[in-house]
C-alpha positions as protocol buffer text, in pm:
chain_id: "A"
residue {
  index: 1
  type: MET
  ca { x: -736 y: -149 z: 1539 }
}
residue {
  index: 2
  type: ARG
  ca { x: -579 y: 149 z: 1716 }
}
residue {
  index: 3
  type: PRO
  ca { x: -804 y: 444 z: 1807 }
}
residue {
  index: 4
  type: SER
  ca { x: -660 y: 668 z: 1534 }
}
residue {
  index: 5
  type: GLU
  ca { x: -713 y: 396 z: 1272 }
}
residue {
  index: 6
  type: GLU
  ca { x: -1068 y: 340 z: 1394 }
}
residue {
  index: 7
  type: SER
  ca { x: -1141 y: 713 z: 1375 }
}
residue {
  index: 8
  type: ARG
  ca { x: -1013 y: 728 z: 1017 }
}
residue {
  index: 9
  type: ALA
  ca { x: -1217 y: 422 z: 920 }
}
residue {
  index: 10
  type: LEU
  ca { x: -1534 y: 570 z: 1068 }
}
residue {
  index: 11
  type: ALA
  ca { x: -1461 y: 903 z: 899 }
}
residue {
  index: 12
  type: CYS
  ca { x: -1458 y: 717 z: 565 }
}
residue {
  index: 13
  type: PHE
  ca { x: -1810 y: 589 z: 633 }
}
residue {
  index: 14
  type: PHE
  ca { x: -1933 y: 936 z: 725 }
}
residue {
  index: 15
  type: GLU
  ca { x: -1776 y: 1088 z: 415 }
}
residue {
  index: 16
  type: ALA
  ca { x: -1926 y: 821 z: 187 }
}
residue {
  index: 17
  type: ALA
  ca { x: -2265 y: 873 z: 352 }
}
residue {
  index: 18
  type: LYS
  ca { x: -2242 y: 1244 z: 285 }
}
residue {
  index: 19
  type: ILE
  ca { x: -2128 y: 1206 z: -76 }
}
residue {
  index: 20
  type: TYR
  ca { x: -2383 y: 939 z: -168 }
}
residue {
  index: 21
  type: GLY
  ca { x: -2670 y: 1051 z: 53 }
}
residue {
  index: 22
  type: ILE
  ca { x: -2673 y: 738 z: 268 }
}
residue {
  index: 23
  type: ASP
  ca { x: -2874 y: 745 z: 589 }
}
residue {
  index: 24
  type: LEU
  ca { x: -2650 y: 535 z: 815 }
}
residue {
  index: 25
  type: ALA
  ca { x: -2915 y: 510 z: 1088 }
}
residue {
  index: 26
  type: ASN
  ca { x: -3141 y: 332 z: 839 }
}
residue {
  index: 27
  type: SER
  ca { x: -2867 y: 118 z: 690 }
}
residue {
  index: 28
  type: VAL
  ca { x: -2741 y: -230 z: 773 }
}
residue {
  index: 29
  type: MET
  ca { x: -2379 y: -341 z: 799 }
}
residue {
  index: 30
  type: ILE
  ca { x: -2324 y: -697 z: 684 }
}
residue {
  index: 31
  type: GLY
  ca { x: -1995 y: -842 z: 801 }
}
residue {
  index: 32
  type: ASP
  ca { x: -1814 y: -1152 z: 916 }
}
residue {
  index: 33
  type: GLY
  ca { x: -1611 y: -1021 z: 1205 }
}
residue {
  index: 34
  type: ILE
  ca { x: -1623 y: -857 z: 1543 }
}
residue {
  index: 35
  type: ALA
  ca { x: -1466 y: -539 z: 1402 }
}
residue {
  index: 36
  type: ASP
  ca { x: -1743 y: -516 z: 1140 }
}
residue {
  index: 37
  type: MET
  ca { x: -2012 y: -534 z: 1407 }
}
residue {
  index: 38
  type: GLU
  ca { x: -1828 y: -288 z: 1633 }
}
residue {
  index: 39
  type: ALA
  ca { x: -1807 y: -45 z: 1340 }
}
residue {
  index: 40
  type: ALA
  ca { x: -2181 y: -82 z: 1282 }
}
residue {
  index: 41
  type: GLN
  ca { x: -2251 y: -6 z: 1647 }
}
residue {
  index: 42
  type: SER
  ca { x: -2020 y: 297 z: 1638 }
}
residue {
  index: 43
  type: LEU
  ca { x: -2204 y: 424 z: 1330 }
}
residue {
  index: 44
  type: ILE
  ca { x: -2545 y: 360 z: 1492 }
}
residue {
  index: 45
  type: MET
  ca { x: -2625 y: 103 z: 1223 }
}
residue {
  index: 46
  type: ASP
  ca { x: -2788 y: -236 z: 1253 }
}
residue {
  index: 47
  type: GLY
  ca { x: -2551 y: -525 z: 1194 }
}
residue {
  index: 48
  type: ILE
  ca { x: -2591 y: -871 z: 1045 }
}
residue {
  index: 49
  type: LEU
  ca { x: -2315 y: -1123 z: 1107 }
}
residue {
  index: 50
  type: VAL
  ca { x: -2258 y: -1378 z: 833 }
}
residue {
  index: 51
  type: ARG
  ca { x: -2100 y: -1710 z: 923 }
}
residue {
  index: 52
  type: THR
  ca { x: -1878 y: -1714 z: 614 }
}
residue {
  index: 53
  type: GLY
  ca { x: -1518 y: -1597 z: 650 }
}
residue {
  index: 54
  type: LYS
  ca { x: -1447 y: -1523 z: 1017 }
}
residue {
  index: 55
  type: GLY
  ca { x: -1816 y: -1519 z: 1110 }
}
residue {
  index: 56
  type: SER
  ca { x: -1830 y: -1865 z: 1264 }
}
residue {
  index: 57
  type: GLU
  ca { x: -1544 y: -1776 z: 1498 }
}
residue {
  index: 58
  type: SER
  ca { x: -1693 y: -1434 z: 1574 }
}
residue {
  index: 59
  type: GLU
  ca { x: -2042 y: -1565 z: 1652 }
}
residue {
  index: 60
  type: SER
  ca { x: -1953 y: -1682 z: 2003 }
}
residue {
  index: 61
  type: HIS
  ca { x: -1852 y: -1325 z: 2091 }
}
residue {
  index: 62
  type: PHE
  ca { x: -2216 y: -1215 z: 2052 }
}
residue {
  index: 63
  type: ILE
  ca { x: -2401 y: -1505 z: 2220 }
}
residue {
  index: 64
  type: LYS
  ca { x: -2541 y: -1300 z: 2511 }
}
residue {
  index: 65
  type: SER
  ca { x: -2577 y: -980 z: 2313 }
}
residue {
  index: 66
  type: GLU
  ca { x: -2871 y: -817 z: 2140 }
}
residue {
  index: 67
  type: PHE
  ca { x: -2632 y: -718 z: 1866 }
}
residue {
  index: 68
  type: PRO
  ca { x: -2602 y: -807 z: 1583 }
}
residue {
  index: 69
  type: ILE
  ca { x: -2970 y: -807 z: 1489 }
}
residue {
  index: 70
  type: ALA
  ca { x: -2926 y: -1135 z: 1301 }
}
residue {
  index: 71
  type: VAL
  ca { x: -2671 y: -1410 z: 1241 }
}
residue {
  index: 72
  type: VAL
  ca { x: -2707 y: -1587 z: 907 }
}
residue {
  index: 73
  type: ASP
  ca { x: -2515 y: -1843 z: 704 }
}
residue {
  index: 74
  type: ASN
  ca { x: -2417 y: -1627 z: 405 }
}
residue {
  index: 75
  type: LEU
  ca { x: -2464 y: -1301 z: 218 }
}
residue {
  index: 76
  type: GLU
  ca { x: -2768 y: -1423 z: 26 }
}
residue {
  index: 77
  type: LYS
  ca { x: -2947 y: -1506 z: 353 }
}
residue {
  index: 78
  type: ALA
  ca { x: -2850 y: -1165 z: 494 }
}
residue {
  index: 79
  type: VAL
  ca { x: -3007 y: -991 z: 194 }
}
residue {
  index: 80
  type: ASN
  ca { x: -3318 y: -1209 z: 220 }
}
residue {
  index: 81
  type: TRP
  ca { x: -3343 y: -1127 z: 592 }
}
residue {
  index: 82
  type: ILE
  ca { x: -3327 y: -754 z: 517 }
}
residue {
  index: 83
  type: LEU
  ca { x: -3583 y: -779 z: 237 }
}
residue {
  index: 84
  type: SER
  ca { x: -3823 y: -978 z: 455 }
}
residue {
  index: 85
  type: LYS
  ca { x: -3809 y: -708 z: 725 }
}
residue {
  index: 86
  type: ASP
  ca { x: -3835 y: -430 z: 468 }
}
residue {
  index: 87
  type: SER
  ca { x: -4159 y: -568 z: 324 }
}
residue {
  index: 88
  type: LYS
  ca { x: -4339 y: -559 z: 663 }
}
């Protein structure tokens, strides 16, 4: 993604957050690609990588990284991971 495209994409997140009252710092991005996790980092959000879609290929990119906060098999497991942390 070119810098101008990335800026527009991030601006969409900020606008949606403003319109819908979303606190991005307390939100989690669930995605299957490197770009999804990079967007989460740029937005100061936690990220969960799912292995579906491109996730299996993207996982090796994050092996020595503390980000994303979790790598799970699918969307259901991502939601369960979030709910388990939310209840503590």
